[in-house]
N, C-alpha and C positions, 0 to 999 in steps of 0.2 A: 625393280618391279617391271613386268612387261607393260608395254603401251597398249591402250585401248585401240581397237580398230574403229574406223569410221563406219557410218551406216552404208556408204557406198562399197567399202571393202567387204563388209559382211554380206551385202546383197550379191556381190559378184561371186564370193565363195559359195554361197548357197546355190546360186544358179549354175555354176560351173562344176562344183565338186561335191556338194552336199544337198542334193535335191530332196532328201527325205527329212531334212531338218527345217525348223522354223525358229523365229526369234520370239521369245516371250519374256518380259520383265528382265531385260538385259542378260538373257541366257539363250544358248542354243538348246533346243528341245527336240527329241525324237522318241517316238514310241515304237516298240517292236513286239509283234505278237508271234509267239513260238507255238509249235504244235502241242507241246505238253508243258505242265508246270516245271518238271525237272529240266526240260530243254531251256526254259527261261532262267532257271537257277544256274545251269552250266554257263549260259551267256554272262550272267552277272559275275560268276567266278572268273571267267576269262577277262572281262573288262576290269575287274578289280586288280588282277595281276598286271595288266597293261598300265592302269592308272598308277599303281604303286611304283612300277619301274620308271614312270615319268614324274613321280611326285606331284601329280596333278589329278585330282579326284572329282568325279562327277557326283551329283546327287542322283540317287537311284530309287525309283518307286516300283515296287513289285505288286501287281494286281493279277493274281492267278497266272494266266499265260501271257499277260501284257507287261512288258518292262518299259518304263519311261526313264530316259536319261536326260538330265539337265546339266549343261556344261557352262561354266563361267569362271572367270578368275576373280574370286572374291576380294583378294587384296587390291585389285585394280578397279573393282566396281563395275565390271562388265566383261565384254568379249575381247579376247586377245588372240594372237597367233597360236598360243598354247591350246586354246579351246578348239581351234580348227584342226590342229593335229590330233587331239584326242578324239574329236568327232569322226575323223577319217578312220582312226583305229577301231572305234566302236562300229562303224559301218562294215569294216572288214570282218570283225568278229561276228557281227549279226548275219552276215551272208547275204 
């Protein structure tokens, strides 16, 4: 099982590499607003493929053009390196 990151490690990653993310309830959270509903759905499909290839899946909330991603390692009970990697992939997909 992956090891949980410390608060300092998470803060450093957010500051240096994931400025659009925040921590809520032991998860990394980011919302992305797309131009159209279908653009949002295409983003979800892209992230789903990435997540499946990593065997590490985010919680995804779709509200019209706003997509919210919530990333954590449920088996570890919080945020691990796997979550940082997935968050970076989501950022790349989101543009």
